[in-house]
C-alpha positions in Angstrom: 5.2 43.4 -21.8 8.7 42.4 -20.7 7.7 42.6 -17.1 4.8 40.3 -17.7 7.0 37.7 -19.5 9.6 38.0 -16.7 6.9 37.4 -14.1 5.5 34.5 -16.0 9.0 33.0 -16.3 9.6 33.3 -12.6 6.2 31.7 -11.9 7.0 28.8 -14.2 10.4 28.3 -12.6 8.9 28.3 -9.1 6.2 25.8 -10.2 8.8 23.6 -11.9 11.0 23.6 -8.9 8.0 22.7 -6.7 7.1 19.9 -9.1 10.6 18.5 -9.1 10.9 18.7 -5.3 7.7 16.9 -4.8 7.8 14.6 -7.8 9.6 11.7 -6.0 6.6 11.3 -3.6 3.9 11.7 -6.2 3.0 8.2 -7.4 4.0 4.6 -7.0 1.9 1.5 -6.6 -0.9 -0.5 -4.9 -2.5 -3.9 -4.9 -5.8 -4.6 -6.7 -5.9 -8.3 -6.3 -6.9 -8.9 -3.6 -8.3 -5.4 -3.8 -6.7 -3.1 -1.2 -8.4 -0.5 1.0 -6.9 2.3 -1.0 -8.2 0.9 -4.3 -11.7 0.5 -2.7 -11.5 4.2 -1.9 -10.3 5.2 -5.3 -13.1 3.1 -6.9 -15.7 4.9 -4.8 -16.8 1.5 -3.4 -16.0 2.9 0.1 -16.7 6.6 1.0 -15.3 9.0 3.5 -11.7 8.1 2.6 -10.1 11.5 2.4 -7.1 12.2 0.1 -6.4 8.5 -0.6 -9.3 8.4 -3.0 -7.1 10.4 -5.4 -3.8 8.8 -4.6 -4.2 5.1 -4.1 -0.6 4.6 -5.2 0.9 6.8 -2.5 0.8 4.7 0.7 4.6 5.1 1.3 6.3 4.8 4.6 9.6 3.7 6.2 10.9 0.3 5.2 12.2 -2.5 7.4 8.9 -4.1 8.4 8.3 -5.8 10.8 11.4 -4.7 12.8 11.0 -1.1 11.7 8.5 0.7 9.5 5.3 2.3 10.4 4.0 2.3 14.0 1.4 -0.2 15.1 -2.1 1.0 14.4 -0.8 2.9 11.4 0.3 0.0 9.2 -2.4 0.2 6.5 -1.6 3.9 5.9 2.1 3.3 5.9 2.4 5.6 8.9 1.2 8.5 6.6 -1.3 10.6 8.6 -2.8 12.0 5.3 -4.2 8.5 4.7 -5.3 7.7 8.3 -8.7 6.5 7.0 -7.1 3.3 5.8 -6.2 2.4 9.5 -9.8 2.8 10.6 -11.2 -0.7 10.9 -14.7 0.7 10.3 -16.0 -1.9 12.8 -14.7 -4.7 10.7 -16.9 -3.7 7.8 -14.4 -3.1 5.0 -15.5 -5.1 1.9 -13.7 -8.4 1.5 -12.4 -10.6 -1.3 -13.4 -14.2 -1.0 -10.5 -16.6 -0.9 -9.9 -20.2 0.2 -7.3 -21.9 2.5 -4.5 -23.4 0.6 -5.6 -21.7 -2.6 -2.9 -20.8 -5.2 -3.7 -17.0 -5.4 -2.5 -14.5 -7.9 -1.5 -11.2 -6.3 -1.4 -8.2 -8.5 0.2 -4.8 -8.2 -0.4 -1.7 -10.3 2.5 0.8 -10.5 2.6 4.4 -11.6 6.4 4.6 -10.8 8.6 1.6 -11.2 11.2 1.7 -8.4 14.1 -0.6 -8.1 12.7 -3.3 -5.8 14.1 -5.5 -3.0 11.1 -7.7 -2.6 7.4 -8.1 -2.0 6.2 -9.7 1.3 2.7 -10.7 2.4 1.6 -11.0 6.0 -1.7 -12.2 7.3 -3.6 -11.8 10.6 -3.5 -14.5 13.2 -6.4 -16.7 14.0 -8.5 -14.9 16.6 -7.4 -11.3 15.7 -9.9 -8.5 16.2 -11.1 -7.0 12.9 -12.6 -4.0 14.8 -9.2 -2.8 16.0 -6.5 -1.1 14.0 -3.8 -3.5 12.6 -0.8 -4.1 14.8 2.2 -6.4 14.5 0.8 -8.6 17.3 -2.3 -9.2 15.2 -0.2 -10.6 12.3 1.5 -14.0 12.0 5.2 -13.2 12.7 6.5 -14.4 9.3 5.2 -13.5 5.8 3.4 -16.4 4.2 4.8 -15.3 0.8 8.1 -13.5 -0.2 8.9 -12.6 -3.7 12.6 -11.5 -4.1 13.1 -8.9 -6.9 16.8 -8.4 -6.7 16.8 -4.6 -7.5 14.9 -5.0 -10.7 12.2 -2.5 -11.7 8.7 -4.0 -12.1 6.5 -3.4 -15.2 3.4 -1.3 -15.0 1.4 -4.3 -13.7 3.0 -7.2 -11.9 1.3 -10.5 -10.9 2.8 -13.3 -8.9 1.3 -16.4 -7.3 1.5 -17.9 -3.9 -0.4 -20.3 -1.6 -2.7 -18.8 0.9 -2.3 -20.2 4.5 -4.9 -22.3 6.2 -7.4 -19.8 7.8 -11.1 -19.3 8.3 -13.3 -16.3 8.6 -12.3 -12.7 8.1 -8.6 -11.8 7.8 -6.4 -8.9 6.7 -3.4 -9.3 4.3 -0.7 -6.7 4.6 1.4 -6.4 1.4 4.7 -4.7 1.6 6.7 -3.6 -1.5 10.2 -2.8 -0.3 12.2 -0.3 -2.5 15.8 -1.1 -3.1 17.3 2.4 -3.5 15.2 4.6 -1.0 14.5 4.3 2.7 10.9 3.5 2.0 8.4 0.8 1.2 4.8 0.8 0.1 2.0 -0.7 2.1 -1.4 -2.1 1.1 -4.1 -3.8 3.3 -6.6 -6.1 1.8 -9.5 -7.5 3.7 -10.3 -11.1 2.8 -12.9 -13.7 3.8 -11.9 -17.4 3.9 
């Protein structure tokens, strides 16, 4: 009996150590307004998504975008190969959220871990970009159309903020970047929109 209890204790200790070692990368946040590709996968609206369907909050990659961060063509997955399906343009067929030029839009994040935050930035594709190609820096307007400073604060479970959408027409992609203040990482979310 003692050997069984001892073996169970060792097993629990190993499991606990593994959980602690991986806990920091387990869950964080995503956008659901406009709905992000990872949330479309988690909802089951889009199929063949791989692991992201169970972890929409985990699109974490290196911060410093656009000067650093994930490589071109891997932006929607945050450079995380586990979520490469998010970088697949699917022939430009991702479902879109309807928006209007100059619209005051409310962006919403859902968080499962509330990290100290530097800021939230929103980039949008240039006029004439190719929606059937993976997203690159060259496909984006060079400056974010909206920046929300957060000065190291931790967000609540749900955070909304408003900003004016730029003047665009047709299909575009919004790249939302949540930069963490006290780690070398940021979280990325791509939302397909139709003006």
